[in-house]
C-alpha positions in Angstrom: 0.1 0.1 0.0 1.1 3.7 -0.7 0.0 6.8 0.8 -1.1 9.8 -1.8 1.9 11.4 -1.1 4.6 8.5 -2.0 2.6 8.4 -5.3 2.7 12.3 -6.0 6.2 11.6 -5.8 6.9 8.3 -7.6 4.9 9.7 -10.6 5.8 13.2 -10.6 2.2 14.2 -11.1 1.0 17.5 -9.7 -2.4 17.9 -7.4 -3.7 20.2 -10.9 -3.0 16.9 -13.1 -4.9 14.4 -10.6 -7.6 16.8 -9.6 -8.6 17.3 -13.6 -8.1 13.0 -13.9 -9.9 12.4 -11.3 -13.1 15.2 -11.8 -12.4 16.7 -8.3 -11.4 20.3 -7.0 -8.1 21.6 -6.6 -9.1 22.5 -3.2 -10.6 18.9 -2.5 -7.6 17.2 -4.3 -5.3 19.3 -2.5 -6.5 18.7 0.9 -7.1 14.9 0.4 -3.4 15.7 -0.5 -2.2 16.4 2.5 -4.5 14.6 5.4 -7.2 17.2 5.8 -9.8 15.2 4.6 -10.4 11.6 3.7 -12.0 10.9 0.4 -15.4 9.0 -0.3 -15.6 5.5 -2.2 -16.1 7.1 -5.4 -13.6 9.9 -5.0 -11.2 6.8 -4.1 -11.8 5.4 -7.1 -11.6 8.0 -9.1 -8.2 9.1 -7.5 -6.5 5.8 -8.1 -7.6 5.5 -11.6 -6.3 8.7 -12.0 -2.9 7.3 -11.0 -3.6 4.1 -12.9 -3.5 2.1 -10.3 -6.2 -0.2 -8.3 -8.2 1.5 -5.3 -7.0 -1.0 -2.9 -3.2 -0.2 -3.3 -3.7 3.3 -1.6 -3.6 4.0 1.7 -6.8 6.3 2.6 -7.0 8.3 5.8 -6.6 11.4 7.7 -2.4 11.9 8.2 -2.6 15.4 10.3 -2.1 15.6 14.1 -5.7 14.8 15.4 -4.9 17.4 18.4 -6.3 21.1 17.7 -3.7 23.0 15.5 -4.3 26.7 18.1 -2.8 24.3 20.7 0.7 24.1 18.6 0.7 27.4 18.1 -0.4 29.3 21.4 -0.4 25.9 24.0 -2.7 24.9 26.6 -3.3 27.1 29.3 -2.1 26.2 32.8 -4.7 25.3 35.5 -7.8 25.3 32.9 
């Protein structure tokens, strides 16, 4: 199984190219590529086809830290 970011790296394709091939908006494809959005089963099929591989060879899902990003910027308040 390969992650989306590895598929981009290996294929040399851009987000714009895959978005066009998969008929997804560039914003949605970017969110999927960076792990902010887990694609629907139909989106998964179309993205896998855009890369030319079977859908079950792609590792899907969120890859971002699940904690609120705000905590990383400002930290937790003391004694909350």
